[in-house]
C-alpha positions as CSV (number, residue, x, y, z in Angstrom):
1,X,86.0,57.9,108.3
2,X,89.2,57.6,106.8
3,X,90.6,59.9,104.0
4,X,94.0,59.7,102.2
5,X,95.2,62.9,101.2
6,X,97.4,62.3,98.1
7,X,99.9,64.7,97.0
8,X,99.4,66.6,93.5
9,X,103.5,66.7,93.1
10,X,105.1,63.3,93.1
11,X,108.1,65.0,94.8
12,X,106.1,66.0,97.9
13,X,107.9,64.8,101.3
14,X,104.7,65.5,103.5
15,X,102.0,63.4,101.6
16,X,100.4,61.2,101.4
17,X,98.7,61.3,104.6
18,X,95.7,59.3,106.1
19,X,93.4,61.6,108.0
20,X,90.9,60.0,110.5
21,X,87.7,62.1,110.5
22,X,84.8,61.6,112.5
23,X,81.4,60.8,111.0
24,X,80.4,59.3,107.7
25,X,81.0,61.0,104.3
26,X,77.5,62.8,104.5
27,X,78.6,64.4,107.6
28,X,82.1,65.4,106.7
29,X,82.5,68.8,105.4
30,X,85.3,69.9,102.9
31,X,86.3,72.7,105.3
32,X,86.6,69.9,108.1
33,X,89.1,68.3,105.8
34,X,91.2,71.6,105.2
35,X,90.8,71.9,109.3
36,X,92.6,69.0,109.4
37,X,95.3,69.5,107.0
38,X,96.0,72.7,108.4
39,X,96.1,71.4,112.1
40,X,98.7,68.6,110.9
41,X,100.7,71.4,108.6
42,X,100.3,74.8,110.0
43,X,101.7,76.2,106.9
44,X,98.8,75.0,104.7
45,X,96.0,77.0,106.0
46,X,92.9,76.4,104.2
47,X,93.2,79.4,101.9
48,X,96.3,77.9,100.5
49,X,95.0,74.4,99.8
50,X,93.1,73.2,96.7
51,X,91.5,69.7,97.1
52,X,90.4,68.0,94.0
53,X,88.7,64.3,93.1
54,X,89.4,63.2,89.6
55,X,90.3,67.1,88.7
56,X,87.1,68.5,90.1
57,X,87.7,71.1,92.9
58,X,86.0,70.5,96.4
59,X,84.0,73.4,97.6
60,X,83.6,74.4,101.1
61,X,80.0,74.2,102.5
62,X,79.5,70.6,100.5
63,X,80.1,67.2,102.3
64,X,82.4,64.5,101.1
65,X,79.4,62.5,100.0
66,X,78.4,65.2,97.4
67,X,81.3,64.1,95.7
68,X,80.9,60.6,96.0
69,X,83.8,60.0,98.1
70,X,83.6,57.0,100.5
71,X,85.6,55.8,103.4
72,X,88.9,54.9,102.6
73,X,89.2,56.9,99.4
74,X,91.6,59.6,98.6
75,X,91.7,63.2,97.5
76,X,94.4,65.1,95.7
77,X,96.0,68.1,97.5
78,X,98.0,70.9,95.8
79,X,99.6,73.9,97.7
80,X,98.6,77.1,96.1
81,X,101.5,79.0,97.9
82,X,101.1,82.1,100.1
83,X,98.1,83.9,99.9
84,X,96.8,87.5,100.2
85,X,93.5,88.5,101.2
86,X,91.8,90.2,98.2
87,X,91.1,93.4,100.3
88,X,95.0,93.7,100.8
89,X,95.6,93.1,97.0
90,X,92.9,95.9,95.9
91,X,94.3,98.5,98.5
92,X,98.0,97.8,97.3
93,X,96.5,98.0,93.8
94,X,94.6,101.3,94.0
95,X,97.2,102.7,96.4
96,X,99.9,102.9,93.8
97,X,98.3,105.9,91.9
98,X,97.5,107.8,95.1
99,X,101.1,107.9,95.8
100,X,102.4,108.3,92.2
101,X,99.9,111.1,91.0
102,X,100.6,113.7,93.8
103,X,104.2,112.9,93.7
104,X,104.6,114.0,90.0
105,X,101.9,116.7,90.0
106,X,103.4,118.5,92.8
107,X,107.3,117.7,92.3
108,X,107.5,118.6,89.0
109,X,111.4,119.5,89.0
110,X,112.2,116.2,90.5
111,X,110.5,114.6,87.3
112,X,110.9,117.3,84.6
113,X,113.8,119.3,85.9
114,X,111.7,122.5,86.2
115,X,108.6,123.8,87.9
116,X,105.8,125.3,85.7
117,X,102.0,126.2,86.3
118,X,99.7,123.4,85.6
119,X,96.9,123.9,83.0
120,X,93.1,123.3,83.8
121,X,93.1,120.4,82.0
122,X,96.1,118.9,84.2
123,X,94.4,120.1,87.4
124,X,90.9,118.8,86.2
125,X,92.6,115.2,85.5
126,X,94.5,115.0,88.6
127,X,91.5,115.7,90.5
128,X,89.6,113.0,88.4
129,X,92.3,110.2,89.0
130,X,92.7,110.9,92.7
131,X,88.9,110.5,93.2
132,X,88.6,107.7,91.5
133,X,91.0,105.8,93.4
134,X,90.1,107.1,96.7
135,X,86.5,105.9,95.8
136,X,88.0,102.5,94.9
137,X,89.9,102.2,97.9
138,X,86.5,103.4,100.1
139,X,84.8,100.6,98.2
140,X,87.4,98.1,98.9
141,X,87.5,98.5,103.0
142,X,83.6,99.5,103.0
143,X,81.6,98.2,100.2
144,X,83.0,95.0,98.6
145,X,82.1,91.3,99.8
146,X,84.5,88.8,98.3
147,X,83.5,85.6,96.9
148,X,87.1,84.4,97.0
149,X,89.0,85.2,99.9
150,X,92.7,85.2,98.8
151,X,94.8,85.5,95.7
152,X,98.4,84.1,95.5
153,X,100.9,86.4,96.7
154,X,103.0,86.0,93.2
155,X,100.0,87.6,91.5
156,X,100.3,90.7,93.1
157,X,102.9,92.0,91.4
158,X,101.5,91.3,88.0
159,X,98.2,92.9,89.1
160,X,99.6,96.1,90.4
161,X,101.6,96.7,87.3
162,X,98.5,97.4,85.6
163,X,97.7,100.1,88.0
164,X,101.0,101.4,89.4
165,X,102.6,101.7,85.9
166,X,99.7,102.2,83.2
167,X,97.2,104.3,85.2
168,X,100.2,105.5,87.8
169,X,103.7,106.5,86.6
170,X,103.1,106.5,82.6
171,X,99.7,108.3,82.9
172,X,100.8,110.7,85.3
173,X,104.2,111.6,83.7
174,X,102.9,112.3,80.1
175,X,99.8,114.1,81.3
176,X,101.6,116.6,84.0
177,X,104.3,117.4,81.8
178,X,105.5,120.7,80.9
179,X,104.4,120.4,77.3
180,X,100.7,120.6,78.9
181,X,101.3,123.4,81.0
182,X,99.3,126.7,81.6
183,X,99.9,128.7,78.3
184,X,101.2,126.0,76.1
185,X,98.8,125.2,73.3
186,X,98.9,121.4,73.6
187,X,97.4,121.9,77.2
188,X,94.6,124.3,76.3
189,X,90.9,122.6,76.1
190,X,87.8,124.5,75.8
191,X,85.1,125.0,78.6
192,X,82.7,123.0,76.8
193,X,85.1,119.9,76.8
194,X,86.2,120.2,80.2
195,X,82.7,120.7,81.7
196,X,81.3,118.2,79.4
197,X,84.0,115.6,80.6
198,X,83.7,116.5,84.2
199,X,79.9,115.4,83.8
200,X,80.4,112.6,82.3
201,X,82.7,111.4,85.0
202,X,80.7,112.3,87.8
203,X,77.8,110.5,86.1
204,X,79.8,107.5,85.4
205,X,81.6,107.2,88.9
206,X,78.2,107.6,90.8
207,X,76.6,105.0,88.8
208,X,79.5,102.7,89.2
209,X,79.4,102.9,92.9
210,X,75.4,102.3,92.7
211,X,76.2,99.1,91.0
212,X,78.6,98.3,93.5
213,X,76.1,98.7,96.3
214,X,73.6,96.4,94.3
215,X,76.1,94.0,94.1
216,X,77.0,94.0,97.7
217,X,73.5,94.0,99.2
218,X,73.0,90.6,97.0
219,X,75.6,88.9,99.3
220,X,75.0,88.5,103.1
221,X,78.0,89.0,105.2
222,X,80.1,86.1,105.6
223,X,78.5,84.2,102.5
224,X,79.3,83.2,99.4
225,X,75.5,83.3,98.0
226,X,75.1,84.2,94.6
227,X,71.9,85.9,93.1
228,X,70.6,87.5,90.0
229,X,71.6,91.2,89.8
230,X,68.4,93.6,89.0
231,X,67.9,96.9,88.8
232,X,69.8,100.0,87.6
233,X,72.3,99.2,84.8
234,X,71.8,95.3,85.4
235,X,68.8,95.4,83.3
236,X,70.5,95.9,80.3
237,X,74.0,94.3,80.9
238,X,75.6,91.4,83.2
239,X,78.4,93.7,84.3
240,X,77.2,97.8,84.4
241,X,80.2,98.7,87.1
242,X,82.5,97.9,84.0
243,X,80.5,99.6,81.6
244,X,80.6,102.7,83.8
245,X,84.1,102.7,84.5
246,X,84.8,102.6,80.9
247,X,82.9,105.7,80.5
248,X,84.9,107.4,83.5
249,X,88.0,106.4,81.5
250,X,86.7,107.8,78.4
251,X,86.3,111.3,80.0
252,X,89.9,111.3,81.4
253,X,90.9,110.0,77.8
254,X,88.8,112.6,76.0
255,X,89.9,115.4,78.3
256,X,93.8,114.7,78.0
257,X,94.0,113.7,74.3
258,X,97.2,111.8,75.6
259,X,98.4,108.7,74.2
260,X,99.1,107.3,77.8
261,X,95.6,107.9,78.6
262,X,94.3,106.2,75.5
263,X,96.5,103.2,76.1
264,X,95.3,102.4,79.4
265,X,91.7,103.1,78.6
266,X,92.2,100.3,75.6
267,X,93.9,98.0,78.1
268,X,91.5,98.5,81.0
269,X,88.6,98.4,78.8
270,X,89.6,95.2,77.2
271,X,90.3,93.6,80.2
272,X,87.1,94.4,81.8
273,X,85.4,93.0,78.7
274,X,87.3,89.7,79.3
275,X,86.1,89.7,82.8
276,X,82.3,90.8,81.8
277,X,82.1,87.6,79.3
278,X,83.3,85.2,81.9
279,X,80.8,86.6,84.4
280,X,77.9,86.8,82.0
281,X,78.4,83.0,80.9
282,X,78.6,82.2,84.5
283,X,75.4,83.7,85.2
284,X,73.8,82.2,82.3
285,X,75.3,78.6,83.4
286,X,74.2,79.2,87.0
287,X,70.7,80.5,86.7
288,X,68.3,79.0,84.3
289,X,65.9,81.8,84.5
290,X,68.5,84.5,83.8
291,X,67.2,87.1,81.5
292,X,68.2,86.3,77.8
293,X,68.1,90.0,76.6
294,X,71.0,91.2,78.9
295,X,74.4,91.7,76.9
296,X,77.8,91.3,79.1
297,X,79.2,94.8,79.3
298,X,78.0,97.1,76.4
299,X,74.0,97.8,76.2
300,X,72.5,96.3,73.2
301,X,76.0,95.5,71.9
302,X,77.9,92.9,73.6
């Protein structure tokens, strides 16, 4: 069959082109079309392509006939720009705080112009933050299975700023400063508060890890299969991983009593809630038997 690939941009010099594909529309898969385009223009590898017909995106695994495309019809091509794998994106995002926090914690003279002894609050906060992001890196490499393979390279800088600046530079500078040092009233915390925050943090991080394992086990390797998640946390909300991460950062915020920690907490929770609402609506739309009693992120609330 013949398929015309028309450009979304009228300024394109490479398109339109006509592909000669083996088989009928029922036989030709979307990924076959993508491979044919990539063969002709190697810079447009499949993850860089967006194919649409009447503004409906074509999904891999489906045939052209699934979209009513016939011999001689056309589809619209859009170049999404250079792409990065989500795994790479996460490693870069979470890697920022893992570099920034030790630099500011262990080199105070470089950032504050003097050396001093850190308080127990500063030490515990440092350990919490490092463990959180080390866990994130571990999950990125060994746990997560991504439904979307790549992200536009240009988005990396925006995404990284959230972690590198808010939970990295800003949080570290204001929490590890001499105003919170040992012997300074501002840095003193009761043992009850410190151990309470440690307990909440450990509970939240272990619970978050458990939910990530549950989500991982729902999707066989190399597939984009989606199922209704069930079990620990999921009986109450669609995104318990976000809820438990909220508790982890709440522990950091309460322990530090720093405006920088409060700022990151508000921004992070707000962003996770937006993602949770989107995923919650997606679940309810995709699965007719999705539990109606579940909330998006906060048990019994929202």
